C-alpha positions in Angstrom: 18.3 -46.1 -22.9 15.1 -47.2 -25.4 15.4 -43.5 -27.5 19.3 -44.8 -28.3 20.7 -45.2 -31.2 24.2 -46.3 -31.6 26.0 -46.4 -35.0 28.5 -49.6 -35.1 30.9 -49.1 -38.5 34.0 -50.1 -39.1 36.6 -47.0 -39.6 36.7 -46.1 -43.0 33.4 -47.2 -44.5 31.0 -44.7 -43.9 31.0 -43.4 -40.9 30.6 -39.7 -41.9 27.6 -40.5 -44.3 25.2 -43.1 -41.8 26.1 -40.4 -39.1 24.8 -37.0 -41.3 21.4 -39.3 -42.4 20.6 -40.8 -39.4 20.5 -37.1 -37.4 18.3 -36.3 -40.3 16.3 -38.8 -40.1 16.6 -37.9 -36.5 15.7 -34.4 -36.1 13.5 -34.1 -38.8 10.1 -33.1 -36.5 12.5 -30.8 -34.3 14.0 -29.4 -37.8 13.3 -27.1 -40.6 15.5 -26.9 -43.4 17.2 -23.1 -43.1 18.8 -23.5 -39.5 19.4 -27.3 -39.2 22.2 -28.2 -38.0 23.5 -29.9 -40.1 24.2 -27.3 -42.4 27.1 -25.8 -40.3 27.8 -28.8 -38.6 29.8 -31.7 -39.5 28.4 -34.7 -38.7 31.0 -35.8 -36.4 30.0 -33.0 -34.1 26.6 -34.1 -34.1 27.0 -37.2 -33.3 29.7 -38.0 -30.0 31.9 -41.1 -30.7 31.9 -43.3 -27.6 35.0 -43.5 -27.8 36.0 -40.2 -27.0 34.3 -39.5 -23.4 36.3 -37.2 -21.1 38.6 -40.2 -19.6 38.0 -41.2 -16.4 33.9 -41.0 -17.4 31.7 -43.5 -17.8 28.5 -44.4 -20.0 26.6 -43.4 -17.7 27.4 -40.0 -19.0 25.4 -40.5 -22.0 22.7 -40.5 -20.3 23.1 -36.9 -20.2 22.5 -35.8 -23.1 19.7 -34.4 -24.7 16.9 -37.6 -26.1 16.8 -39.1 -28.6 20.0 -39.6 -28.3 22.3 -40.5 -31.0 26.0 -42.1 -30.5 28.4 -44.3 -32.9 31.3 -46.2 -32.1 34.2 -48.6 -33.7 33.8 -51.2 -31.4 32.5 -54.5 -32.2 29.5 -55.7 -30.7 30.4 -57.9 -28.6 33.1 -54.9 -26.7 30.0 -52.1 -26.7 29.0 -50.8 -22.6 26.5 -53.7 -21.9 23.8 -50.4 -20.8 23.9 -50.2 -25.0 22.4 -54.1 -25.6 20.7 -54.7 -21.9 18.8 -51.4 -22.2 17.2 -51.6 -25.8 19.2 -49.0 -27.2 19.0 -50.0 -31.2 21.8 -50.4 -33.3 22.8 -49.7 -36.6 25.2 -51.9 -38.0 27.5 -51.2 -41.1 29.8 -53.4 -42.0 
């Protein structure tokens, strides 16, 4: 989880903008400008929200995502899964 980052925001305060910026920063070394995923996909598609995981799934499913992981949530820090905060996941909090 140490290569994971979580974007924590209030609704309607720049979540999509933050997702786009964080994704661009984290993918700059393996994505060229001409074929960058942000040119063809919306940031909401590229950065999953942990609130909309499949029913019945748990946080362990997120560990199946390719590293470095980037995910987003509107949950307050106190309600984040303990796996996110106890294993060194970086948290970017925008308020």
